[in-house]
PDB file with SEQRES, HELIX, SHEET and CRYST1 records, atoms N, CA, C and O in Angstrom:
SEQRES   1 A   74  MET LEU GLU ARG GLN ASN HIS VAL CYS ALA ILE CYS HIS          
SEQRES   2 A   74  GLU ILE GLY PHE LYS MET ASN ASP HIS VAL TYR ASP THR          
SEQRES   3 A   74  LEU CYS VAL ASP HIS CYS HIS GLU THR GLY ILE VAL ARG          
SEQRES   4 A   74  GLY LEU LEU CYS ASN ASN CYS ASN ARG ALA LEU GLY LEU          
SEQRES   5 A   74  MET LYS ASP ASP ILE ASN ARG LEU LYS ASN ALA ILE SER          
SEQRES   6 A   74  TYR LEU GLU GLY ALA THR THR ILE PRO                          
HELIX    1 AA1 ASN A   44  LEU A   52  1                                   9    
HELIX    2 AA2 ILE A   57  GLY A   69  1                                  13    
SHEET    1 AA1 2 CYS A  28  HIS A  31  0                                        
SHEET    2 AA1 2 VAL A  38  LEU A  42 -1                                        
CRYST1    1.000    1.000    1.000  90.00  90.00  90.00 P 1           1          
ATOM      1  N   MET A   1       7.715 -14.735  -4.749  1.00  0.00           N  
ATOM      2  CA  MET A   1       7.227 -13.672  -3.889  1.00  0.00           C  
ATOM      3  C   MET A   1       5.696 -13.658  -3.904  1.00  0.00           C  
ATOM      4  O   MET A   1       5.062 -13.489  -2.862  1.00  0.00           O  
ATOM      5  N   LEU A   2       5.112 -13.834  -5.079  1.00  0.00           N  
ATOM      6  CA  LEU A   2       3.657 -13.828  -5.214  1.00  0.00           C  
ATOM      7  C   LEU A   2       3.037 -14.961  -4.397  1.00  0.00           C  
ATOM      8  O   LEU A   2       2.036 -14.760  -3.710  1.00  0.00           O  
ATOM      9  N   GLU A   3       3.626 -16.134  -4.473  1.00  0.00           N  
ATOM     10  CA  GLU A   3       3.122 -17.265  -3.688  1.00  0.00           C  
ATOM     11  C   GLU A   3       3.306 -17.029  -2.200  1.00  0.00           C  
ATOM     12  O   GLU A   3       2.416 -17.352  -1.413  1.00  0.00           O  
ATOM     13  N   ARG A   4       4.434 -16.477  -1.800  1.00  0.00           N  
ATOM     14  CA  ARG A   4       4.707 -16.199  -0.385  1.00  0.00           C  
ATOM     15  C   ARG A   4       3.683 -15.217   0.185  1.00  0.00           C  
ATOM     16  O   ARG A   4       3.353 -15.283   1.369  1.00  0.00           O  
ATOM     17  N   GLN A   5       3.186 -14.316  -0.645  1.00  0.00           N  
ATOM     18  CA  GLN A   5       2.188 -13.338  -0.220  1.00  0.00           C  
ATOM     19  C   GLN A   5       0.760 -13.817  -0.505  1.00  0.00           C  
ATOM     20  O   GLN A   5      -0.190 -13.045  -0.375  1.00  0.00           O  
ATOM     21  N   ASN A   6       0.609 -15.073  -0.887  1.00  0.00           N  
ATOM     22  CA  ASN A   6      -0.708 -15.641  -1.199  1.00  0.00           C  
ATOM     23  C   ASN A   6      -1.442 -14.855  -2.283  1.00  0.00           C  
ATOM     24  O   ASN A   6      -2.669 -14.756  -2.262  1.00  0.00           O  
ATOM     25  N   HIS A   7      -0.695 -14.303  -3.220  1.00  0.00           N  
ATOM     26  CA  HIS A   7      -1.238 -13.597  -4.386  1.00  0.00           C  
ATOM     27  C   HIS A   7      -2.014 -12.334  -4.007  1.00  0.00           C  
ATOM     28  O   HIS A   7      -2.920 -11.929  -4.735  1.00  0.00           O  
ATOM     29  N   VAL A   8      -1.670 -11.709  -2.882  1.00  0.00           N  
ATOM     30  CA  VAL A   8      -2.354 -10.491  -2.443  1.00  0.00           C  
ATOM     31  C   VAL A   8      -1.338  -9.415  -2.058  1.00  0.00           C  
ATOM     32  O   VAL A   8      -0.159  -9.702  -1.847  1.00  0.00           O  
ATOM     33  N   CYS A   9      -1.812  -8.182  -1.972  1.00  0.00           N  
ATOM     34  CA  CYS A   9      -0.986  -7.049  -1.546  1.00  0.00           C  
ATOM     35  C   CYS A   9      -0.465  -7.282  -0.136  1.00  0.00           C  
ATOM     36  O   CYS A   9      -1.203  -7.751   0.730  1.00  0.00           O  
ATOM     37  N   ALA A  10       0.797  -6.959   0.097  1.00  0.00           N  
ATOM     38  CA  ALA A  10       1.424  -7.151   1.402  1.00  0.00           C  
ATOM     39  C   ALA A  10       0.843  -6.230   2.472  1.00  0.00           C  
ATOM     40  O   ALA A  10       1.017  -6.495   3.662  1.00  0.00           O  
ATOM     41  N   ILE A  11       0.160  -5.161   2.082  1.00  0.00           N  
ATOM     42  CA  ILE A  11      -0.400  -4.218   3.058  1.00  0.00           C  
ATOM     43  C   ILE A  11      -1.890  -4.439   3.274  1.00  0.00           C  
ATOM     44  O   ILE A  11      -2.320  -4.695   4.398  1.00  0.00           O  
ATOM     45  N   CYS A  12      -2.684  -4.342   2.209  1.00  0.00           N  
ATOM     46  CA  CYS A  12      -4.150  -4.408   2.375  1.00  0.00           C  
ATOM     47  C   CYS A  12      -4.725  -5.804   2.176  1.00  0.00           C  
ATOM     48  O   CYS A  12      -5.900  -6.037   2.459  1.00  0.00           O  
ATOM     49  N   HIS A  13      -3.915  -6.720   1.698  1.00  0.00           N  
ATOM     50  CA  HIS A  13      -4.301  -8.110   1.470  1.00  0.00           C  
ATOM     51  C   HIS A  13      -5.392  -8.274   0.415  1.00  0.00           C  
ATOM     52  O   HIS A  13      -6.122  -9.265   0.424  1.00  0.00           O  
ATOM     53  N   GLU A  14      -5.504  -7.312  -0.488  1.00  0.00           N  
ATOM     54  CA  GLU A  14      -6.413  -7.418  -1.622  1.00  0.00           C  
ATOM     55  C   GLU A  14      -5.648  -8.027  -2.803  1.00  0.00           C  
ATOM     56  O   GLU A  14      -4.417  -8.032  -2.815  1.00  0.00           O  
ATOM     57  N   ILE A  15      -6.379  -8.534  -3.782  1.00  0.00           N  
ATOM     58  CA  ILE A  15      -5.717  -9.177  -4.924  1.00  0.00           C  
ATOM     59  C   ILE A  15      -5.183  -8.180  -5.940  1.00  0.00           C  
ATOM     60  O   ILE A  15      -4.517  -8.565  -6.901  1.00  0.00           O  
ATOM     61  N   GLY A  16      -5.463  -6.929  -5.738  1.00  0.00           N  
ATOM     62  CA  GLY A  16      -4.996  -5.878  -6.634  1.00  0.00           C  
ATOM     63  C   GLY A  16      -5.981  -4.741  -6.626  1.00  0.00           C  
ATOM     64  O   GLY A  16      -6.992  -4.793  -5.925  1.00  0.00           O  
ATOM     65  N   PHE A  17      -5.702  -3.720  -7.393  1.00  0.00           N  
ATOM     66  CA  PHE A  17      -6.576  -2.564  -7.482  1.00  0.00           C  
ATOM     67  C   PHE A  17      -7.787  -2.922  -8.336  1.00  0.00           C  
ATOM     68  O   PHE A  17      -7.642  -3.333  -9.487  1.00  0.00           O  
ATOM     69  N   LYS A  18      -8.986  -2.765  -7.767  1.00  0.00           N  
ATOM     70  CA  LYS A  18     -10.204  -3.137  -8.479  1.00  0.00           C  
ATOM     71  C   LYS A  18     -10.552  -2.071  -9.518  1.00  0.00           C  
ATOM     72  O   LYS A  18     -10.843  -0.925  -9.174  1.00  0.00           O  
ATOM     73  N   MET A  19     -10.518  -2.461 -10.778  1.00  0.00           N  
ATOM     74  CA  MET A  19     -10.848  -1.556 -11.872  1.00  0.00           C  
ATOM     75  C   MET A  19     -12.363  -1.529 -12.090  1.00  0.00           C  
ATOM     76  O   MET A  19     -12.951  -0.469 -12.301  1.00  0.00           O  
ATOM     77  N   ASN A  20     -12.985  -2.709 -12.034  1.00  0.00           N  
ATOM     78  CA  ASN A  20     -14.439  -2.860 -12.098  1.00  0.00           C  
ATOM     79  C   ASN A  20     -14.780  -4.212 -11.482  1.00  0.00           C  
ATOM     80  O   ASN A  20     -13.916  -4.835 -10.864  1.00  0.00           O  
ATOM     81  N   ASP A  21     -16.003  -4.677 -11.633  1.00  0.00           N  
ATOM     82  CA  ASP A  21     -16.421  -5.909 -10.963  1.00  0.00           C  
ATOM     83  C   ASP A  21     -15.633  -7.145 -11.370  1.00  0.00           C  
ATOM     84  O   ASP A  21     -15.593  -8.119 -10.618  1.00  0.00           O  
ATOM     85  N   HIS A  22     -15.006  -7.130 -12.540  1.00  0.00           N  
ATOM     86  CA  HIS A  22     -14.328  -8.320 -13.034  1.00  0.00           C  
ATOM     87  C   HIS A  22     -12.847  -8.133 -13.329  1.00  0.00           C  
ATOM     88  O   HIS A  22     -12.163  -9.101 -13.659  1.00  0.00           O  
ATOM     89  N   VAL A  23     -12.340  -6.915 -13.219  1.00  0.00           N  
ATOM     90  CA  VAL A  23     -10.951  -6.648 -13.608  1.00  0.00           C  
ATOM     91  C   VAL A  23     -10.186  -6.026 -12.440  1.00  0.00           C  
ATOM     92  O   VAL A  23     -10.612  -5.031 -11.853  1.00  0.00           O  
ATOM     93  N   TYR A  24      -9.057  -6.635 -12.124  1.00  0.00           N  
ATOM     94  CA  TYR A  24      -8.157  -6.105 -11.107  1.00  0.00           C  
ATOM     95  C   TYR A  24      -6.824  -5.790 -11.758  1.00  0.00           C  
ATOM     96  O   TYR A  24      -6.324  -6.564 -12.574  1.00  0.00           O  
ATOM     97  N   ASP A  25      -6.247  -4.645 -11.394  1.00  0.00           N  
ATOM     98  CA  ASP A  25      -4.909  -4.306 -11.848  1.00  0.00           C  
ATOM     99  C   ASP A  25      -3.932  -5.237 -11.137  1.00  0.00           C  
ATOM    100  O   ASP A  25      -4.206  -5.688 -10.025  1.00  0.00           O  
ATOM    101  N   THR A  26      -2.823  -5.521 -11.755  1.00  0.00           N  
ATOM    102  CA  THR A  26      -1.851  -6.426 -11.153  1.00  0.00           C  
ATOM    103  C   THR A  26      -1.122  -5.756 -10.000  1.00  0.00           C  
ATOM    104  O   THR A  26      -1.163  -4.535  -9.851  1.00  0.00           O  
ATOM    105  N   LEU A  27      -0.464  -6.555  -9.197  1.00  0.00           N  
ATOM    106  CA  LEU A  27       0.318  -6.039  -8.081  1.00  0.00           C  
ATOM    107  C   LEU A  27       1.608  -5.415  -8.608  1.00  0.00           C  
ATOM    108  O   LEU A  27       2.147  -5.842  -9.630  1.00  0.00           O  
ATOM    109  N   CYS A  28       2.092  -4.402  -7.897  1.00  0.00           N  
ATOM    110  CA  CYS A  28       3.324  -3.692  -8.249  1.00  0.00           C  
ATOM    111  C   CYS A  28       4.478  -4.242  -7.429  1.00  0.00           C  
ATOM    112  O   CYS A  28       4.294  -4.662  -6.287  1.00  0.00           O  
ATOM    113  N   VAL A  29       5.654  -4.237  -8.008  1.00  0.00           N  
ATOM    114  CA  VAL A  29       6.863  -4.594  -7.264  1.00  0.00           C  
ATOM    115  C   VAL A  29       7.311  -3.348  -6.520  1.00  0.00           C  
ATOM    116  O   VAL A  29       7.719  -2.361  -7.132  1.00  0.00           O  
ATOM    117  N   ASP A  30       7.233  -3.400  -5.188  1.00  0.00           N  
ATOM    118  CA  ASP A  30       7.637  -2.264  -4.357  1.00  0.00           C  
ATOM    119  C   ASP A  30       9.119  -2.371  -4.047  1.00  0.00           C  
ATOM    120  O   ASP A  30       9.639  -3.464  -3.821  1.00  0.00           O  
ATOM    121  N   HIS A  31       9.801  -1.221  -4.036  1.00  0.00           N  
ATOM    122  CA  HIS A  31      11.229  -1.213  -3.725  1.00  0.00           C  
ATOM    123  C   HIS A  31      11.581   0.037  -2.931  1.00  0.00           C  
ATOM    124  O   HIS A  31      10.864   1.037  -2.971  1.00  0.00           O  
ATOM    125  N   CYS A  32      12.671  -0.031  -2.224  1.00  0.00           N  
ATOM    126  CA  CYS A  32      13.212   1.113  -1.498  1.00  0.00           C  
ATOM    127  C   CYS A  32      13.832   2.057  -2.525  1.00  0.00           C  
ATOM    128  O   CYS A  32      14.656   1.645  -3.342  1.00  0.00           O  
ATOM    129  N   HIS A  33      13.428   3.330  -2.475  1.00  0.00           N  
ATOM    130  CA  HIS A  33      13.949   4.282  -3.457  1.00  0.00           C  
ATOM    131  C   HIS A  33      15.395   4.685  -3.186  1.00  0.00           C  
ATOM    132  O   HIS A  33      16.073   5.202  -4.074  1.00  0.00           O  
ATOM    133  N   GLU A  34      15.867   4.451  -1.971  1.00  0.00           N  
ATOM    134  CA  GLU A  34      17.271   4.768  -1.654  1.00  0.00           C  
ATOM    135  C   GLU A  34      18.210   3.657  -2.085  1.00  0.00           C  
ATOM    136  O   GLU A  34      19.282   3.921  -2.629  1.00  0.00           O  
ATOM    137  N   THR A  35      17.806   2.392  -1.841  1.00  0.00           N  
ATOM    138  CA  THR A  35      18.704   1.271  -2.106  1.00  0.00           C  
ATOM    139  C   THR A  35      18.345   0.487  -3.361  1.00  0.00           C  
ATOM    140  O   THR A  35      19.188  -0.205  -3.930  1.00  0.00           O  
ATOM    141  N   GLY A  36      17.084   0.599  -3.791  1.00  0.00           N  
ATOM    142  CA  GLY A  36      16.625  -0.180  -4.931  1.00  0.00           C  
ATOM    143  C   GLY A  36      16.237  -1.607  -4.573  1.00  0.00           C  
ATOM    144  O   GLY A  36      15.829  -2.374  -5.445  1.00  0.00           O  
ATOM    145  N   ILE A  37      16.357  -1.969  -3.314  1.00  0.00           N  
ATOM    146  CA  ILE A  37      16.048  -3.328  -2.876  1.00  0.00           C  
ATOM    147  C   ILE A  37      14.531  -3.543  -2.881  1.00  0.00           C  
ATOM    148  O   ILE A  37      13.773  -2.721  -2.366  1.00  0.00           O  
ATOM    149  N   VAL A  38      14.107  -4.659  -3.469  1.00  0.00           N  
ATOM    150  CA  VAL A  38      12.697  -5.012  -3.536  1.00  0.00           C  
ATOM    151  C   VAL A  38      12.203  -5.389  -2.147  1.00  0.00           C  
ATOM    152  O   VAL A  38      12.854  -6.143  -1.423  1.00  0.00           O  
ATOM    153  N   ARG A  39      11.015  -4.841  -1.779  1.00  0.00           N  
ATOM    154  CA  ARG A  39      10.433  -5.114  -0.459  1.00  0.00           C  
ATOM    155  C   ARG A  39       9.271  -6.090  -0.535  1.00  0.00           C  
ATOM    156  O   ARG A  39       9.050  -6.865   0.395  1.00  0.00           O  
ATOM    157  N   GLY A  40       8.531  -6.058  -1.631  1.00  0.00           N  
ATOM    158  CA  GLY A  40       7.373  -6.937  -1.738  1.00  0.00           C  
ATOM    159  C   GLY A  40       6.474  -6.503  -2.875  1.00  0.00           C  
ATOM    160  O   GLY A  40       6.845  -5.666  -3.697  1.00  0.00           O  
ATOM    161  N   LEU A  41       5.281  -7.086  -2.910  1.00  0.00           N  
ATOM    162  CA  LEU A  41       4.295  -6.775  -3.927  1.00  0.00           C  
ATOM    163  C   LEU A  41       3.146  -6.016  -3.291  1.00  0.00           C  
ATOM    164  O   LEU A  41       2.624  -6.419  -2.252  1.00  0.00           O  
ATOM    165  N   LEU A  42       2.754  -4.915  -3.917  1.00  0.00           N  
ATOM    166  CA  LEU A  42       1.686  -4.078  -3.398  1.00  0.00           C  
ATOM    167  C   LEU A  42       0.683  -3.778  -4.499  1.00  0.00           C  
ATOM    168  O   LEU A  42       1.022  -3.782  -5.682  1.00  0.00           O  
ATOM    169  N   CYS A  43      -0.564  -3.517  -4.095  1.00  0.00           N  
ATOM    170  CA  CYS A  43      -1.544  -3.037  -5.064  1.00  0.00           C  
ATOM    171  C   CYS A  43      -1.175  -1.594  -5.411  1.00  0.00           C  
ATOM    172  O   CYS A  43      -0.377  -0.966  -4.714  1.00  0.00           O  
ATOM    173  N   ASN A  44      -1.746  -1.086  -6.467  1.00  0.00           N  
ATOM    174  CA  ASN A  44      -1.437   0.260  -6.926  1.00  0.00           C  
ATOM    175  C   ASN A  44      -1.703   1.300  -5.836  1.00  0.00           C  
ATOM    176  O   ASN A  44      -0.890   2.202  -5.635  1.00  0.00           O  
ATOM    177  N   ASN A  45      -2.830   1.183  -5.133  1.00  0.00           N  
ATOM    178  CA  ASN A  45      -3.164   2.172  -4.107  1.00  0.00           C  
ATOM    179  C   ASN A  45      -2.153   2.173  -2.961  1.00  0.00           C  
ATOM    180  O   ASN A  45      -1.702   3.239  -2.541  1.00  0.00           O  
ATOM    181  N   CYS A  46      -1.796   1.007  -2.456  1.00  0.00           N  
ATOM    182  CA  CYS A  46      -0.838   0.944  -1.347  1.00  0.00           C  
ATOM    183  C   CYS A  46       0.551   1.399  -1.791  1.00  0.00           C  
ATOM    184  O   CYS A  46       1.257   2.067  -1.037  1.00  0.00           O  
ATOM    185  N   ASN A  47       0.938   1.042  -3.002  1.00  0.00           N  
ATOM    186  CA  ASN A  47       2.231   1.466  -3.531  1.00  0.00           C  
ATOM    187  C   ASN A  47       2.286   2.994  -3.641  1.00  0.00           C  
ATOM    188  O   ASN A  47       3.277   3.614  -3.255  1.00  0.00           O  
ATOM    189  N   ARG A  48       1.227   3.588  -4.164  1.00  0.00           N  
ATOM    190  CA  ARG A  48       1.169   5.049  -4.304  1.00  0.00           C  
ATOM    191  C   ARG A  48       1.128   5.720  -2.943  1.00  0.00           C  
ATOM    192  O   ARG A  48       1.757   6.758  -2.742  1.00  0.00           O  
ATOM    193  N   ALA A  49       0.384   5.130  -1.997  1.00  0.00           N  
ATOM    194  CA  ALA A  49       0.283   5.721  -0.659  1.00  0.00           C  
ATOM    195  C   ALA A  49       1.660   5.809  -0.006  1.00  0.00           C  
ATOM    196  O   ALA A  49       2.006   6.839   0.573  1.00  0.00           O  
ATOM    197  N   LEU A  50       2.443   4.742  -0.094  1.00  0.00           N  
ATOM    198  CA  LEU A  50       3.795   4.782   0.478  1.00  0.00           C  
ATOM    199  C   LEU A  50       4.630   5.854  -0.206  1.00  0.00           C  
ATOM    200  O   LEU A  50       5.356   6.595   0.456  1.00  0.00           O  
ATOM    201  N   GLY A  51       4.529   5.937  -1.514  1.00  0.00           N  
ATOM    202  CA  GLY A  51       5.283   6.943  -2.256  1.00  0.00           C  
ATOM    203  C   GLY A  51       4.864   8.357  -1.889  1.00  0.00           C  
ATOM    204  O   GLY A  51       5.708   9.234  -1.708  1.00  0.00           O  
ATOM    205  N   LEU A  52       3.554   8.576  -1.779  1.00  0.00           N  
ATOM    206  CA  LEU A  52       3.067   9.911  -1.416  1.00  0.00           C  
ATOM    207  C   LEU A  52       3.472  10.292   0.001  1.00  0.00           C  
ATOM    208  O   LEU A  52       3.646  11.472   0.304  1.00  0.00           O  
ATOM    209  N   MET A  53       3.621   9.299   0.867  1.00  0.00           N  
ATOM    210  CA  MET A  53       4.082   9.547   2.236  1.00  0.00           C  
ATOM    211  C   MET A  53       5.611   9.503   2.320  1.00  0.00           C  
ATOM    212  O   MET A  53       6.185   9.562   3.407  1.00  0.00           O  
ATOM    213  N   LYS A  54       6.254   9.400   1.164  1.00  0.00           N  
ATOM    214  CA  LYS A  54       7.715   9.421   1.035  1.00  0.00           C  
ATOM    215  C   LYS A  54       8.407   8.329   1.848  1.00  0.00           C  
ATOM    216  O   LYS A  54       9.526   8.520   2.326  1.00  0.00           O  
ATOM    217  N   ASP A  55       7.739   7.182   2.002  1.00  0.00           N  
ATOM    218  CA  ASP A  55       8.279   6.052   2.771  1.00  0.00           C  
ATOM    219  C   ASP A  55       8.698   6.465   4.179  1.00  0.00           C  
ATOM    220  O   ASP A  55       9.572   5.838   4.778  1.00  0.00           O  
ATOM    221  N   ASP A  56       8.082   7.507   4.701  1.00  0.00           N  
ATOM    222  CA  ASP A  56       8.449   8.076   6.001  1.00  0.00           C  
ATOM    223  C   ASP A  56       7.578   7.461   7.103  1.00  0.00           C  
ATOM    224  O   ASP A  56       6.378   7.726   7.176  1.00  0.00           O  
ATOM    225  N   ILE A  57       8.190   6.647   7.951  1.00  0.00           N  
ATOM    226  CA  ILE A  57       7.468   5.954   9.017  1.00  0.00           C  
ATOM    227  C   ILE A  57       6.764   6.933   9.942  1.00  0.00           C  
ATOM    228  O   ILE A  57       5.640   6.669  10.369  1.00  0.00           O  
ATOM    229  N   ASN A  58       7.396   8.058  10.262  1.00  0.00           N  
ATOM    230  CA  ASN A  58       6.752   9.033  11.145  1.00  0.00           C  
ATOM    231  C   ASN A  58       5.505   9.636  10.509  1.00  0.00           C  
ATOM    232  O   ASN A  58       4.503   9.844  11.193  1.00  0.00           O  
ATOM    233  N   ARG A  59       5.555   9.920   9.206  1.00  0.00           N  
ATOM    234  CA  ARG A  59       4.362  10.421   8.510  1.00  0.00           C  
ATOM    235  C   ARG A  59       3.242   9.395   8.568  1.00  0.00           C  
ATOM    236  O   ARG A  59       2.083   9.733   8.810  1.00  0.00           O  
ATOM    237  N   LEU A  60       3.608   8.128   8.341  1.00  0.00           N  
ATOM    238  CA  LEU A  60       2.607   7.068   8.374  1.00  0.00           C  
ATOM    239  C   LEU A  60       2.015   6.906   9.777  1.00  0.00           C  
ATOM    240  O   LEU A  60       0.809   6.705   9.919  1.00  0.00           O  
ATOM    241  N   LYS A  61       2.848   6.990  10.804  1.00  0.00           N  
ATOM    242  CA  LYS A  61       2.350   6.918  12.189  1.00  0.00           C  
ATOM    243  C   LYS A  61       1.443   8.111  12.490  1.00  0.00           C  
ATOM    244  O   LYS A  61       0.412   7.963  13.146  1.00  0.00           O  
ATOM    245  N   ASN A  62       1.829   9.281  12.011  1.00  0.00           N  
ATOM    246  CA  ASN A  62       0.992  10.468  12.209  1.00  0.00           C  
ATOM    247  C   ASN A  62      -0.347  10.316  11.499  1.00  0.00           C  
ATOM    248  O   ASN A  62      -1.379  10.745  12.015  1.00  0.00           O  
ATOM    249  N   ALA A  63      -0.334   9.711  10.327  1.00  0.00           N  
ATOM    250  CA  ALA A  63      -1.584   9.476   9.599  1.00  0.00           C  
ATOM    251  C   ALA A  63      -2.480   8.519  10.376  1.00  0.00           C  
ATOM    252  O   ALA A  63      -3.693   8.720  10.442  1.00  0.00           O  
ATOM    253  N   ILE A  64      -1.895   7.488  10.960  1.00  0.00           N  
ATOM    254  CA  ILE A  64      -2.663   6.538  11.779  1.00  0.00           C  
ATOM    255  C   ILE A  64      -3.252   7.253  12.984  1.00  0.00           C  
ATOM    256  O   ILE A  64      -4.432   7.081  13.289  1.00  0.00           O  
ATOM    257  N   SER A  65      -2.447   8.050  13.670  1.00  0.00           N  
ATOM    258  CA  SER A  65      -2.933   8.802  14.837  1.00  0.00           C  
ATOM    259  C   SER A  65      -4.063   9.742  14.448  1.00  0.00           C  
ATOM    260  O   SER A  65      -5.050   9.874  15.171  1.00  0.00           O  
ATOM    261  N   TYR A  66      -3.913  10.390  13.308  1.00  0.00           N  
ATOM    262  CA  TYR A  66      -4.949  11.293  12.811  1.00  0.00           C  
ATOM    263  C   TYR A  66      -6.255  10.541  12.604  1.00  0.00           C  
ATOM    264  O   TYR A  66      -7.312  10.986  13.052  1.00  0.00           O  
ATOM    265  N   LEU A  67      -6.182   9.397  11.924  1.00  0.00           N  
ATOM    266  CA  LEU A  67      -7.384   8.622  11.653  1.00  0.00           C  
ATOM    267  C   LEU A  67      -8.016   8.084  12.939  1.00  0.00           C  
ATOM    268  O   LEU A  67      -9.239   8.076  13.075  1.00  0.00           O  
ATOM    269  N   GLU A  68      -7.179   7.635  13.882  1.00  0.00           N  
ATOM    270  CA  GLU A  68      -7.704   7.121  15.144  1.00  0.00           C  
ATOM    271  C   GLU A  68      -8.389   8.203  15.967  1.00  0.00           C  
ATOM    272  O   GLU A  68      -9.334   7.909  16.700  1.00  0.00           O  
ATOM    273  N   GLY A  69      -7.935   9.441  15.862  1.00  0.00           N  
ATOM    274  CA  GLY A  69      -8.499  10.520  16.656  1.00  0.00           C  
ATOM    275  C   GLY A  69      -9.510  11.382  15.920  1.00  0.00           C  
ATOM    276  O   GLY A  69     -10.125  12.269  16.513  1.00  0.00           O  
ATOM    277  N   ALA A  70      -9.683  11.127  14.642  1.00  0.00           N  
ATOM    278  CA  ALA A  70     -10.572  11.967  13.848  1.00  0.00           C  
ATOM    279  C   ALA A  70     -12.034  11.724  14.201  1.00  0.00           C  
ATOM    280  O   ALA A  70     -12.466  10.595  14.432  1.00  0.00           O  
ATOM    281  N   THR A  71     -12.761  12.801  14.232  1.00  0.00           N  
ATOM    282  CA  THR A  71     -14.225  12.712  14.412  1.00  0.00           C  
ATOM    283  C   THR A  71     -14.862  13.410  13.231  1.00  0.00           C  
ATOM    284  O   THR A  71     -14.269  14.301  12.622  1.00  0.00           O  
ATOM    285  N   THR A  72     -16.049  13.006  12.925  1.00  0.00           N  
ATOM    286  CA  THR A  72     -16.766  13.622  11.827  1.00  0.00           C  
ATOM    287  C   THR A  72     -17.249  14.997  12.249  1.00  0.00           C  
ATOM    288  O   THR A  72     -17.854  15.157  13.309  1.00  0.00           O  
ATOM    289  N   ILE A  73     -16.979  15.974  11.422  1.00  0.00           N  
ATOM    290  CA  ILE A  73     -17.442  17.339  11.708  1.00  0.00           C  
ATOM    291  C   ILE A  73     -18.926  17.409  11.382  1.00  0.00           C  
ATOM    292  O   ILE A  73     -19.331  17.094  10.263  1.00  0.00           O  
ATOM    293  N   PRO A  74     -19.757  17.826  12.366  1.00  0.00           N  
ATOM    294  CA  PRO A  74     -21.220  17.880  12.115  1.00  0.00           C  
ATOM    295  C   PRO A  74     -21.597  18.939  11.099  1.00  0.00           C  
ATOM    296  O   PRO A  74     -22.777  19.103  10.786  1.00  0.00           O  
TER     297      PRO A  74                                                      
END                                                                             
């Protein structure tokens, strides 16, 4: 799986969570919480983001829409 993903997170394509200039946390094995089936390898941030969004595609789409339409408040 690691080779198939070119040793990077399946979402952000980073090599892992950057701890400092020389240390990266390893990739996490992501799985479906309903079935237990492994989906891929993710960095800690992407793995947590999916979990915090409860693996809900509509929440994730809403987050994308929010970011695309967001403007900086002066």
